N, C-alpha and C positions, 0 to 999 in steps of 0.2 A: 586235757583228758577228755572234756566233753566232745571234742571233734571225733575222737575214737569211738565214743559211745554212739554218735550218729552213725559214723561208719557199720559198727557191728549191728546196730538195729536195722539199717538198710540192708546190709549183707543177710543176715538172717530172714528179714522180710521177703527178700527175693526168693530165697530157698523155699519159703513157706508158700508163697505164691505159686511158684512152679510146681510143687508138690500137690498143691490143691486143684490147680489146672489138670495135671496128670490125673487125678483121682476123678475130677469132673468129667474129663474125656472117656477115661475108662467106663465111667457109669453110663455116659451117653452111648457109647458102643454097645455095653451089655444091654441096655434097655431098648435101643432103637436100630440097631443094624441086624442084619440078617446073617445068621452065623455061617451060612452056605457062600457068603460074598466076602467074607473076611479072608484077607490074603497077607502072609507075614507072621509077625511075632503075634503070640496069644494075647489077649487082653490082659491077664493076670500079670505079665511082665510090666506093663504100664502101671498097674495098680500098685506092684511092688515098689516101682521106682517112685511113685506118688508117695507113698508110706514113709520112704527112706528120705525123701527130700522133706516131707512135713516134719519128721522126728528131727532131722539135722537143723532146719530152720527155727523149730520150735527151742531146741537146745541152745542155739545161740542166742536167740531172744531172751530166753528165760536167764541165761547167765549174764547177759549184759544188763537186763534189768534190775537183778538181784544185786549185782555189783554197785549199780547207780543209787539204789536205795540205801546201801550200806554206806556209800560215800555221803548221801544227804544226812542220815542218821548221825555219822560220826561229825560232820560239820556243825550240826546243831547241838548235839550233846558231848562231843568229844572234849577232853582236857587238853589244853594246848601245852605242849612241852617242847624242848629242843633235844636233837639227836645228833648223831655223829656219823658222816658218811664212810662206809667200810668198803664200798666197791662200787663201780658202776659197770653193769653187764650187758651184753647184746642180747636182745630178745630174738627169739625164733621168727617173731611176726613181722611182716613188712606191710605196709599200707601205701598204696601208690607210689611203689619203688623206694620208700623210705624206711630205711632199717629203724626200728623202735629199740629203746634201751630201757633198763630198770636203775634207779639209784637205790641201792642196798644201804641200809642204815642200822646202827644200834641205840637204844636207850634205855634209861633206867627208869623204873616204876614201880611202886610198892615193895621196894627192896629186891627187886629182880632185873636181872639184865636181859632184855629181849630184843629180838631182830625183827626188821620188817623192810618192805620193798615198795617202791612208787608203782604205780600203773605203768604201762607201756607209754613212753615219751619219745617224741622225735629227736634225733642228735643234736640239734640246735639247741634244744632246752636243757641238755644234760652235758654237754661239752665242757663247760666250766666246773663241774662238780669234781672233787678229787678226794680219796681218802683223807679223812681227818678234818673235812669241812663241816660246819654246824649248820643244820637244817631245822625248820619248824615242822611238826607234826602234831595231830591230834590223836589222843589215845582213848579207848572205851574204858570208862572207870570199872565197868562190870567184867570187861573181858579185856585186859590189859595187853594181851598177844595181838589184838586188832588195832591197827593204827592207820592213818591216813597222811600220805606226804603232802605237805603243802608249800614246800620251796625253800629258800633260803632263810636263814634265821637272822 
């Protein structure tokens, strides 16, 4: 999963840099260019594209960093328990032409039966998981609905 985090940080960072470049170029054109010599699209179009790219890149980065912080927190303070695989589902995400998969699982904690799923994983990591298999997870004692998939039990 760390490889996927690096990918998403790079992906979001690229969008962020492109957006900042568009905004800087737009500011440069607005500050230094002669408006009579501008030909083509108006500068606000590039500013709009820059804002959209910055927002998209920022969203991806924030989402990735929040998920990484959640994983670190659960690794440090989560309660280790076992869970039962209920399904292996295909993700909508492909990274470098590799389909990603989720391992879905069910676990009991605090008298409740809860469900969770792993993060996106490559096919070679999930191909051996079948419904009924036992897996290890960590559960947040304050919010038992939050869990972290660790692997085979």
